[in-house]
C-alpha positions as MATLAB code, in Angstrom:
seq = 'MSPDAERLDAVVGRSRVVVCCGSGGVGKTTTAALVALHAARRGRRSVVVTIDPARRLANALGLTSLSDQASVIDGPWPGEMHALMLDTTATFDGLVRRYAADDRQAEQILGNRFYQNISTSLSGTQEYMASERLYELAIESDYDLVVVDTPPTRNALDFIDAPQRLARFLDHRIYKILINPSKGPIRAVNVAAAAVTRSLAKVVGADVIGDAIEFFRAFDGMEEGFARRAERVDRLLREDTTAFVLVASPKADTVVEAGFFADRLGELGISVRGLVVNRMQPAFEFATDRPELSGTAVRARAGTLAGTSLGDLYTCLADARQLAAAEEEHLAGLADRVAPAPVVRVPIQAAEVNDLVALDHLADLVLGSADGGRSGT';
ca = [
      -0.038   -0.029   -0.057;
       1.274    3.502   -0.971;
       1.276    5.667    2.269;
      -0.866    8.128    0.739;
      -3.351    5.855    0.733;
      -2.438    4.903    3.947;
      -3.078    7.936    5.319;
      -6.484    8.114    2.937;
      -8.037    4.317    4.733;
      -7.163    6.215    7.511;
      -8.638    9.016    7.267;
     -11.913    6.786    6.005;
     -11.789    4.407    8.717;
     -12.227    7.385   11.790;
     -14.752    9.186    9.366;
     -19.013    8.581   10.000;
     -19.138   10.496    6.392;
     -17.684   10.993    3.257;
     -18.720   13.415    1.201;
     -16.726   12.659   -2.461;
     -16.935   16.510   -4.338;
     -15.487   17.334   -7.948;
     -15.913   18.451  -10.795;
     -18.211   16.179  -14.007;
     -16.417   13.603  -15.436;
     -13.033   13.161  -12.959;
     -14.428    9.401  -11.424;
     -16.404   11.029   -8.144;
     -18.822    8.774   -8.560;
     -16.476    5.765   -9.001;
     -14.423    6.968   -5.661;
     -17.600    7.205   -3.622;
     -18.549    4.016   -4.522;
     -15.550    2.300   -4.440;
     -14.785    4.105   -0.973;
     -18.493    2.425    0.637;
     -16.727   -0.881   -0.420;
     -14.234   -0.757    0.474;
     -15.803    0.062    4.704;
     -17.206   -2.973    3.657;
     -14.475   -5.000    3.614;
     -13.406   -3.603    6.729;
     -16.595   -4.859    8.064;
     -18.379   -1.661    8.253;
     -22.065   -1.064    7.336;
     -21.903    2.110    4.395;
     -24.425    2.931    2.207;
     -23.046    5.754   -0.571;
     -26.195    8.176   -2.353;
     -25.760    9.660   -5.040;
     -27.274   13.261   -5.613;
     -26.553   13.179   -9.481;
     -29.398   11.935  -11.160;
     -27.041   10.046  -13.775;
     -27.036    6.481  -13.839;
     -22.683    6.324  -13.158;
     -23.299    4.812   -9.524;
     -25.570    2.153  -10.946;
     -23.540    1.533  -13.748;
     -20.026    1.687  -11.439;
     -22.307   -0.533   -8.922;
     -22.619   -3.283  -12.445;
     -26.518   -2.217  -11.477;
     -29.274   -1.095  -14.584;
     -30.970    1.476  -11.947;
     -31.039    2.820   -7.690;
     -33.997    3.936   -5.896;
     -34.769    6.109   -3.021;
     -34.825    3.025   -0.987;
     -31.515    1.810   -0.246;
     -29.791   -1.396   -2.205;
     -27.937   -4.173   -0.752;
     -24.783   -4.507   -2.979;
     -23.501   -8.278   -2.495;
     -20.253   -9.125   -2.597;
     -17.670  -10.855   -0.387;
     -16.991   -8.570    2.599;
     -17.997   -9.431    5.832;
     -19.560   -6.197    6.385;
     -22.500   -5.156    4.461;
     -22.716   -2.653    1.248;
     -25.909   -0.716    0.431;
     -26.527    2.371   -2.483;
     -30.025    4.398   -3.670;
     -29.892    7.664   -5.110;
     -31.916   10.806   -3.797;
     -35.285   10.774   -4.792;
     -35.785   14.520   -4.213;
     -39.738   15.024   -3.966;
     -39.450   11.782   -1.356;
     -37.044   13.111    0.894;
     -39.190   16.333    1.200;
     -42.452   14.574    1.705;
     -41.114   12.796    4.326;
     -39.931   15.656    6.477;
     -43.365   17.874    5.268;
     -44.445   14.981    7.348;
     -42.565   14.535    9.616;
     -43.225   18.144   11.008;
     -46.940   18.937   10.436;
     -49.124   19.264   13.251;
     -51.145   16.592   11.755;
     -52.218   14.665    8.833;
     -55.182   17.280    7.496;
     -51.718   20.138    7.890;
     -49.502   17.190    5.627;
     -52.194   16.739    3.398;
     -52.939   20.091    2.848;
     -49.571   21.303    1.625;
     -48.782   17.968   -0.051;
     -52.138   18.649   -2.595;
     -50.456   22.448   -2.316;
     -49.468   22.821   -6.679;
     -47.041   25.377   -5.781;
     -44.915   22.895   -3.256;
     -45.709   20.244   -5.794;
     -43.807   22.861   -7.843;
     -40.638   23.992   -5.905;
     -40.996   20.075   -4.544;
     -39.178   19.068   -7.936;
     -37.747   22.026   -9.611;
     -37.292   24.987   -7.162;
     -33.301   25.875   -7.227;
     -31.347   24.466   -4.218;
     -34.410   22.528   -3.051;
     -32.446   18.956   -4.129;
     -29.545   20.507   -2.786;
     -30.916   20.918    0.399;
     -32.956   17.353    0.450;
     -29.373   16.012   -0.474;
     -28.118   17.107    2.970;
     -31.712   15.904    4.695;
     -31.196   12.797    3.566;
     -27.442   12.276    4.688;
     -28.574   13.958    7.823;
     -31.304   10.936    7.695;
     -28.720    7.924    7.035;
     -26.022    9.254    9.083;
     -27.674   10.308   12.354;
     -31.190    8.240   12.382;
     -30.173    5.425   10.886;
     -27.347    2.108   12.272;
     -24.945    2.750    8.472;
     -20.972    2.847   10.584;
     -20.831    4.816    7.578;
     -22.708    7.592    4.678;
     -20.700    8.210    1.440;
     -22.710   11.177   -0.712;
     -21.819   11.457   -4.088;
     -21.878   14.665   -4.860;
     -23.227   16.692   -8.367;
     -20.734   18.756  -10.057;
     -18.477   21.175   -8.131;
     -20.291   24.961   -7.595;
     -23.791   22.576   -7.482;
     -22.153   20.514   -4.244;
     -20.748   24.655   -2.848;
     -24.706   24.122   -2.706;
     -25.642   21.292   -0.891;
     -22.886   22.873    1.668;
     -25.078   26.002    2.025;
     -28.356   24.501    1.705;
     -29.230   24.392    5.894;
     -27.874   27.466    6.387;
     -29.843   29.058    3.558;
     -33.010   28.354    4.939;
     -32.631   28.988    8.019;
     -31.821   32.136    6.936;
     -35.050   32.275    4.737;
     -37.381   30.830    7.726;
     -36.034   33.624    9.395;
     -36.555   36.476    6.627;
     -39.495   39.242    7.489;
     -40.533   38.999    4.155;
     -40.599   35.038    4.821;
     -43.050   35.693    8.278;
     -45.334   38.294    6.249;
     -46.374   35.522    4.123;
     -47.515   32.984    7.079;
     -48.954   36.055    9.174;
     -50.583   38.869    7.198;
     -53.064   40.789    9.093;
     -50.210   40.395   13.003;
     -49.209   43.789   14.217;
     -46.806   46.177   12.943;
     -46.302   44.311    9.350;
     -50.263   45.733    8.490;
     -48.718   48.300    7.489;
     -46.013   46.565    4.786;
     -49.157   44.896    3.790;
     -50.810   47.035    2.055;
     -47.807   48.071    0.078;
     -47.795   44.267   -0.826;
     -51.011   43.996   -1.918;
     -50.235   45.732   -4.224;
     -46.872   43.842   -5.640;
     -48.493   40.343   -5.567;
     -51.440   42.429   -7.972;
     -48.385   42.925  -10.488;
     -47.354   39.658   -9.884;
     -50.474   38.080  -10.737;
     -50.709   39.625  -14.476;
     -47.440   37.643  -14.579;
     -47.841   34.846  -13.777;
     -51.169   34.189  -12.995;
     -53.538   34.849  -10.416;
     -53.873   30.725   -9.574;
     -50.083   31.000   -9.049;
     -49.507   33.302   -6.672;
     -52.953   32.125   -4.874;
     -51.189   28.606   -4.368;
     -47.512   29.823   -2.507;
     -49.502   32.129   -0.294;
     -51.440   29.732    0.777;
     -48.133   27.243    0.819;
     -47.024   29.642    3.655;
     -49.779   30.254    5.126;
     -49.920   26.064    5.574;
     -46.621   26.069    6.259;
     -47.421   27.902    9.962;
     -45.927   26.650   12.867;
     -43.660   24.200   10.790;
     -41.216   26.483   10.106;
     -39.338   25.672   13.861;
     -38.857   22.138   13.371;
     -37.564   22.343    9.934;
     -34.545   24.989   11.037;
     -33.980   23.299   13.697;
     -32.943   20.422   11.955;
     -31.250   21.990    8.865;
     -28.910   23.913   12.129;
     -27.839   20.013   12.777;
     -27.393   18.667    9.143;
     -25.196   21.975    8.976;
     -23.135   21.049   12.680;
     -22.526   17.362   11.092;
     -20.935   18.786    7.604;
     -18.387   20.644    9.986;
     -17.762   17.863   12.498;
     -14.234   16.003   12.664;
     -15.916   12.610   11.735;
     -17.149   14.009    8.245;
     -14.635   13.650    5.550;
     -14.601   15.758    2.560;
     -12.492   14.094    0.121;
     -11.642   16.128   -3.373;
     -12.088   13.855   -6.727;
      -9.886   15.507   -9.559;
      -7.887   14.504  -13.191;
      -4.403   15.079  -13.925;
      -6.007   17.941  -16.217;
      -5.159   21.624  -16.272;
      -9.113   22.727  -16.078;
     -10.633   20.215  -13.324;
      -6.721   20.993  -11.593;
      -8.700   24.866  -11.813;
     -11.648   23.393  -10.923;
     -10.974   21.427   -7.770;
      -8.745   24.219   -6.430;
     -11.807   26.696   -6.799;
     -13.327   24.436   -4.694;
     -10.602   23.983   -1.995;
     -10.833   27.409   -1.365;
     -14.136   27.223   -1.274;
     -14.037   24.767    1.218;
     -11.699   26.635    3.296;
     -13.894   30.018    3.668;
     -16.230   27.642    4.960;
     -13.945   26.197    7.573;
     -13.958   22.593    6.510;
     -10.817   21.312    5.490;
     -10.151   19.005    2.080;
      -9.098   15.133    3.856;
      -8.196   13.999    0.792;
      -7.515   13.966   -2.465;
      -7.819   11.585   -5.357;
      -6.108   12.383   -8.435;
      -7.766    9.551  -11.296;
      -6.103    8.472  -14.671;
      -3.211    9.664  -14.292;
      -0.565    8.957  -16.992;
       1.989    6.032  -15.212;
       5.706    7.363  -15.286;
       7.226    4.595  -17.725;
      10.950    3.806  -16.800;
      13.524    3.445  -19.277;
      16.427    0.974  -19.245;
      18.633    2.900  -19.160;
      17.230    4.399  -15.902;
      17.596    0.765  -14.408;
      20.322   -0.373  -16.036;
      19.365   -4.831  -15.552;
      15.894   -3.802  -17.937;
      17.259   -5.026  -21.068;
      15.523   -3.934  -24.395;
      13.514   -6.992  -24.683;
      12.360   -6.681  -20.732;
      11.536   -3.119  -21.790;
       9.183   -4.245  -24.809;
       7.883   -7.051  -22.504;
       7.141   -4.409  -19.287;
       5.148   -2.596  -22.144;
       3.226   -4.884  -23.634;
       4.149   -4.054  -26.622;
       3.427   -5.493  -30.200;
       5.563   -8.134  -31.901;
       7.526   -6.758  -34.114;
       7.770   -2.498  -32.753;
      11.012   -1.362  -33.070;
      13.550   -0.582  -29.672;
      12.930    2.893  -31.012;
      10.136    3.460  -31.703;
       8.992    1.723  -28.102;
      11.757    4.266  -26.502;
       9.937    6.936  -28.197;
       6.455    6.028  -26.747;
       8.074    6.111  -23.472;
       9.343    9.595  -23.646;
       6.327   10.857  -24.400;
       4.430    9.168  -22.105;
       6.911    9.850  -19.562;
       6.764   14.127  -20.731;
       3.248   13.364  -20.461;
       3.244   12.316  -16.584;
       5.650   14.979  -15.703;
       3.694   17.823  -16.974;
       0.036   16.407  -15.247;
       2.780   16.219  -12.303;
       3.409   20.450  -12.612;
      -0.507   20.537  -12.626;
      -0.894   19.093   -9.717;
       1.528   20.674   -7.902;
       0.199   23.443   -7.136;
      -3.197   21.439   -5.831;
      -0.957   19.115   -3.857;
       0.063   22.267   -1.950;
      -3.131   23.611   -1.232;
      -4.571   20.960    0.522;
      -1.830   20.250    1.930;
      -1.586   17.605    5.139;
      -4.198   15.570    3.402;
      -3.309   12.919    1.507;
      -2.586   13.144   -2.511;
      -3.752    9.229   -3.870;
      -2.462    9.251   -7.762;
      -4.833    6.509   -9.656;
      -3.545    4.828  -12.823;
      -5.033    5.427  -16.229;
      -7.215    2.293  -16.396;
      -7.163   -0.008  -19.203;
     -11.673    0.094  -19.418;
     -14.030    2.054  -17.675;
     -15.181    0.605  -14.058;
     -18.599   -1.042  -14.360;
     -19.265   -4.564  -11.587;
     -17.926   -5.370   -8.722;
     -14.494   -7.214   -9.646;
     -13.074   -3.597  -11.203;
     -14.156   -1.720   -8.638;
     -12.543   -4.032   -5.906;
      -9.338   -3.696   -8.323;
      -9.685    0.547   -7.969;
     -10.454    0.141   -4.473;
      -7.369   -1.867   -3.735;
      -5.088    1.541   -6.153;
      -6.321    3.733   -3.765;
      -7.125    2.877   -0.061;
      -5.459   -0.888   -0.095;
      -6.090   -3.935   -0.557;
      -8.655   -5.750    2.017;
      -6.251   -7.262    4.373;
      -4.342   -4.104    4.628;
      -1.821   -3.923    2.197;
      -0.373   -7.036    2.998;
      -0.944   -8.276   -0.761;
       0.530   -5.205   -1.436;
      -0.806   -2.906   -4.327;
];
């Protein structure tokens, strides 16, 4: 096991929550899946949840689909592994039923057309519901480890900020006016608000405005439960047992994006606990680097086709080596920015990860083998 893989294994081992973040197409979903798999190999009960509606997590696990309910992933490990895909509407419905005073209030909200629209399409709703689902899995279920596969980087920042944004909204003066339109000093405000409402109704329709007002009035009394829950979720994301693992590739643009995310996390007071860089170009050795390697041995080591000249082979190896050096140069600044977090470099694989066998092999590279590294990686 490499020293950085060993250190990342230790980070995962002492965590209750691992949040995998990164831009699209860098192997973030696969990394989340292999972290959950590795925990099961260590005898833990793990679950991996994806916020991304694409089916990449299911594909990485060799499945055709996932649902909002955790599916058991069978494998040759002493622990348990589960996986699910976030259903924003189902999670929101569950919270409404939890905090409603009675069934009548719950049904009034669930049947409201404004609610039905925002529960599926309002900006930020998905990210907030993802944080709620995380809290449910980490605190209210009996999993040892919850692994979250977030959307691409900048949306992942919305996921982190979502609980605080909800709390700020529920404490906002406008929200209080909407749910208590005739109370005390805010009556005067409603004279002006009525004029604004009439203007909006001409644009979006009186029914839409009416549904929105009815929704907020029906929501009255539930805001305390939602706000209290949001505070708990925010605390969970900042606990020492929650580890943010940044996933990147060695390409310049994804390194820049990863650096942006690392900086923003720092501004939020959250440290990156690990950096996984996928699809790294291996640094091949020349025979001149190691005299014991003959030309024949170099050809065999690189797996070249019969008949390739030694000169052509050296040219290919020189190109590969130059590319590997350029990738390391791209990563140098990023590694410094996340220090002292371990940086695990994962060599490019011959094929996509689309079953548990390939995922298990990749877990060996990222976190060490199931026997603690005795078999080597």
